[in-house]
ChimeraX commands (.cxc) that place a marker at each C-alpha (Angstrom):
marker #1 position 191.06,26.19,157.66 radius 0.5
marker #1 position 193.17,26.00,154.29 radius 0.5
marker #1 position 195.56,28.61,153.78 radius 0.5
marker #1 position 195.95,31.10,151.06 radius 0.5
marker #1 position 198.08,33.96,149.75 radius 0.5
marker #1 position 196.48,36.93,148.08 radius 0.5
marker #1 position 197.11,40.50,146.95 radius 0.5
marker #1 position 195.56,43.61,145.39 radius 0.5
marker #1 position 196.78,46.98,144.43 radius 0.5
marker #1 position 195.48,50.19,144.65 radius 0.5
marker #1 position 196.71,53.24,142.56 radius 0.5
marker #1 position 196.39,56.05,144.98 radius 0.5
marker #1 position 197.64,58.63,142.29 radius 0.5
marker #1 position 194.45,57.96,140.14 radius 0.5
marker #1 position 192.23,56.93,143.08 radius 0.5
marker #1 position 191.22,53.53,141.71 radius 0.5
marker #1 position 192.28,49.89,141.47 radius 0.5
marker #1 position 195.73,49.25,139.61 radius 0.5
marker #1 position 194.54,47.27,136.53 radius 0.5
marker #1 position 197.36,45.50,134.55 radius 0.5
marker #1 position 200.28,45.53,137.08 radius 0.5
marker #1 position 202.31,42.95,136.68 radius 0.5
marker #1 position 203.44,40.99,139.96 radius 0.5
marker #1 position 205.96,38.37,140.42 radius 0.5
marker #1 position 205.95,35.83,143.29 radius 0.5
marker #1 position 209.05,34.23,144.45 radius 0.5
marker #1 position 210.11,31.81,147.54 radius 0.5
marker #1 position 213.14,32.96,149.26 radius 0.5
marker #1 position 213.38,30.45,151.86 radius 0.5
marker #1 position 213.52,27.33,152.80 radius 0.5
marker #1 position 213.69,26.45,148.72 radius 0.5
marker #1 position 214.53,29.60,146.74 radius 0.5
marker #1 position 212.83,30.12,143.52 radius 0.5
marker #1 position 210.36,31.97,141.16 radius 0.5
marker #1 position 206.67,30.71,141.77 radius 0.5
marker #1 position 204.75,32.78,139.32 radius 0.5
marker #1 position 203.96,35.82,137.59 radius 0.5
marker #1 position 200.35,37.30,137.28 radius 0.5
marker #1 position 198.82,40.53,136.11 radius 0.5
marker #1 position 195.87,42.31,138.32 radius 0.5
marker #1 position 192.46,42.52,136.81 radius 0.5
marker #1 position 190.17,45.43,136.47 radius 0.5
marker #1 position 189.59,45.16,140.26 radius 0.5
marker #1 position 193.36,45.39,141.05 radius 0.5
marker #1 position 193.31,41.96,142.16 radius 0.5
marker #1 position 194.52,38.52,140.91 radius 0.5
marker #1 position 191.66,36.42,139.41 radius 0.5
marker #1 position 192.83,33.56,141.72 radius 0.5
marker #1 position 194.58,33.52,144.97 radius 0.5
marker #1 position 198.55,33.41,144.38 radius 0.5
marker #1 position 198.98,30.23,146.63 radius 0.5
marker #1 position 196.57,27.82,147.88 radius 0.5
marker #1 position 196.47,25.29,150.60 radius 0.5
marker #1 position 199.23,22.99,150.04 radius 0.5
marker #1 position 201.24,25.41,147.86 radius 0.5
marker #1 position 201.53,27.64,150.86 radius 0.5
marker #1 position 204.32,26.46,153.13 radius 0.5
marker #1 position 206.14,28.15,155.97 radius 0.5
marker #1 position 208.93,30.29,154.82 radius 0.5
marker #1 position 210.07,33.58,153.45 radius 0.5
marker #1 position 208.63,35.13,150.19 radius 0.5
marker #1 position 208.56,38.30,147.98 radius 0.5
marker #1 position 206.25,39.74,145.94 radius 0.5
marker #1 position 207.82,42.12,143.30 radius 0.5
marker #1 position 205.27,44.94,142.15 radius 0.5
marker #1 position 206.20,46.28,138.86 radius 0.5
marker #1 position 205.17,49.89,139.45 radius 0.5
marker #1 position 207.39,51.69,137.03 radius 0.5
marker #1 position 206.05,49.92,134.12 radius 0.5
marker #1 position 202.45,50.38,135.18 radius 0.5
marker #1 position 202.65,54.17,135.59 radius 0.5
marker #1 position 204.77,54.41,132.29 radius 0.5
marker #1 position 201.94,52.52,130.35 radius 0.5
marker #1 position 199.27,55.05,131.77 radius 0.5
marker #1 position 201.34,57.97,130.89 radius 0.5
marker #1 position 201.84,59.27,134.31 radius 0.5
marker #1 position 204.96,61.61,134.12 radius 0.5
marker #1 position 207.67,60.21,136.17 radius 0.5
marker #1 position 211.53,60.61,136.06 radius 0.5
marker #1 position 214.03,58.53,134.00 radius 0.5
marker #1 position 214.75,56.15,135.61 radius 0.5
marker #1 position 211.41,56.17,137.66 radius 0.5
marker #1 position 211.73,56.60,141.56 radius 0.5
marker #1 position 209.96,53.49,142.04 radius 0.5
marker #1 position 210.32,50.79,139.53 radius 0.5
marker #1 position 209.77,47.53,141.16 radius 0.5
marker #1 position 208.58,47.54,144.73 radius 0.5
marker #1 position 209.64,44.22,146.55 radius 0.5
marker #1 position 207.68,43.31,149.53 radius 0.5
marker #1 position 209.24,40.38,151.63 radius 0.5
marker #1 position 207.05,38.59,154.08 radius 0.5
marker #1 position 207.29,35.66,156.24 radius 0.5
marker #1 position 204.57,32.83,156.55 radius 0.5
marker #1 position 204.55,31.23,159.93 radius 0.5
marker #1 position 201.08,29.48,159.61 radius 0.5
marker #1 position 200.43,27.96,156.18 radius 0.5
marker #1 position 196.76,27.09,157.29 radius 0.5
marker #1 position 196.01,30.97,157.74 radius 0.5
marker #1 position 195.11,33.56,155.00 radius 0.5
marker #1 position 197.72,35.88,154.18 radius 0.5
marker #1 position 196.50,38.89,152.21 radius 0.5
marker #1 position 199.37,41.52,151.17 radius 0.5
marker #1 position 198.12,44.60,149.28 radius 0.5
marker #1 position 199.95,47.44,148.13 radius 0.5
marker #1 position 198.77,51.09,147.97 radius 0.5
marker #1 position 201.00,52.99,145.57 radius 0.5
marker #1 position 201.81,56.22,143.76 radius 0.5
marker #1 position 204.98,57.00,141.67 radius 0.5
marker #1 position 206.57,58.14,144.67 radius 0.5
marker #1 position 205.28,56.15,147.48 radius 0.5
marker #1 position 203.70,53.18,148.84 radius 0.5
marker #1 position 202.17,51.27,151.71 radius 0.5
marker #1 position 201.64,47.77,152.60 radius 0.5
marker #1 position 200.09,45.58,155.28 radius 0.5
marker #1 position 198.79,42.40,156.30 radius 0.5
marker #1 position 195.17,42.29,155.23 radius 0.5
marker #1 position 192.21,39.95,155.71 radius 0.5
marker link #1:1,2 radius 0.2
marker link #1:2,3 radius 0.2
marker link #1:3,4 radius 0.2
marker link #1:4,5 radius 0.2
marker link #1:5,6 radius 0.2
marker link #1:6,7 radius 0.2
marker link #1:7,8 radius 0.2
marker link #1:8,9 radius 0.2
marker link #1:9,10 radius 0.2
marker link #1:10,11 radius 0.2
marker link #1:11,12 radius 0.2
marker link #1:12,13 radius 0.2
marker link #1:13,14 radius 0.2
marker link #1:14,15 radius 0.2
marker link #1:15,16 radius 0.2
marker link #1:16,17 radius 0.2
marker link #1:17,18 radius 0.2
marker link #1:18,19 radius 0.2
marker link #1:19,20 radius 0.2
marker link #1:20,21 radius 0.2
marker link #1:21,22 radius 0.2
marker link #1:22,23 radius 0.2
marker link #1:23,24 radius 0.2
marker link #1:24,25 radius 0.2
marker link #1:25,26 radius 0.2
marker link #1:26,27 radius 0.2
marker link #1:27,28 radius 0.2
marker link #1:28,29 radius 0.2
marker link #1:29,30 radius 0.2
marker link #1:30,31 radius 0.2
marker link #1:31,32 radius 0.2
marker link #1:32,33 radius 0.2
marker link #1:33,34 radius 0.2
marker link #1:34,35 radius 0.2
marker link #1:35,36 radius 0.2
marker link #1:36,37 radius 0.2
marker link #1:37,38 radius 0.2
marker link #1:38,39 radius 0.2
marker link #1:39,40 radius 0.2
marker link #1:40,41 radius 0.2
marker link #1:41,42 radius 0.2
marker link #1:42,43 radius 0.2
marker link #1:43,44 radius 0.2
marker link #1:44,45 radius 0.2
marker link #1:45,46 radius 0.2
marker link #1:46,47 radius 0.2
marker link #1:47,48 radius 0.2
marker link #1:48,49 radius 0.2
marker link #1:49,50 radius 0.2
marker link #1:50,51 radius 0.2
marker link #1:51,52 radius 0.2
marker link #1:52,53 radius 0.2
marker link #1:53,54 radius 0.2
marker link #1:54,55 radius 0.2
marker link #1:55,56 radius 0.2
marker link #1:56,57 radius 0.2
marker link #1:57,58 radius 0.2
marker link #1:58,59 radius 0.2
marker link #1:59,60 radius 0.2
marker link #1:60,61 radius 0.2
marker link #1:61,62 radius 0.2
marker link #1:62,63 radius 0.2
marker link #1:63,64 radius 0.2
marker link #1:64,65 radius 0.2
marker link #1:65,66 radius 0.2
marker link #1:66,67 radius 0.2
marker link #1:67,68 radius 0.2
marker link #1:68,69 radius 0.2
marker link #1:69,70 radius 0.2
marker link #1:70,71 radius 0.2
marker link #1:71,72 radius 0.2
marker link #1:72,73 radius 0.2
marker link #1:73,74 radius 0.2
marker link #1:74,75 radius 0.2
marker link #1:75,76 radius 0.2
marker link #1:76,77 radius 0.2
marker link #1:77,78 radius 0.2
marker link #1:78,79 radius 0.2
marker link #1:79,80 radius 0.2
marker link #1:80,81 radius 0.2
marker link #1:81,82 radius 0.2
marker link #1:82,83 radius 0.2
marker link #1:83,84 radius 0.2
marker link #1:84,85 radius 0.2
marker link #1:85,86 radius 0.2
marker link #1:86,87 radius 0.2
marker link #1:87,88 radius 0.2
marker link #1:88,89 radius 0.2
marker link #1:89,90 radius 0.2
marker link #1:90,91 radius 0.2
marker link #1:91,92 radius 0.2
marker link #1:92,93 radius 0.2
marker link #1:93,94 radius 0.2
marker link #1:94,95 radius 0.2
marker link #1:95,96 radius 0.2
marker link #1:96,97 radius 0.2
marker link #1:97,98 radius 0.2
marker link #1:98,99 radius 0.2
marker link #1:99,100 radius 0.2
marker link #1:100,101 radius 0.2
marker link #1:101,102 radius 0.2
marker link #1:102,103 radius 0.2
marker link #1:103,104 radius 0.2
marker link #1:104,105 radius 0.2
marker link #1:105,106 radius 0.2
marker link #1:106,107 radius 0.2
marker link #1:107,108 radius 0.2
marker link #1:108,109 radius 0.2
marker link #1:109,110 radius 0.2
marker link #1:110,111 radius 0.2
marker link #1:111,112 radius 0.2
marker link #1:112,113 radius 0.2
marker link #1:113,114 radius 0.2
marker link #1:114,115 radius 0.2
marker link #1:115,116 radius 0.2
marker link #1:116,117 radius 0.2
view
């Protein structure tokens, strides 16, 4: 089985997928650095997995979901500065041959995540 990393975002405020939300992926350890920045499609997903097979290694990663920008672009009334701006989700990959799906469910005031399938 070839491993992969994927995500999707649901806008619970509007009750639909979060289309057009920017996500930055960084590796924190063992070799820190930015990996890529993507934008969700109409289904709130990325067009391709964030990392595939050999790109996915044991280590610590962080997804940065730019939710403040997303809600502002949709005209959702939020405070200045927004309560949630960039939501970081830090997670570990212990088995690079496994699938890691890290979704985000978000409103301007709260979020939830989990390891999906």
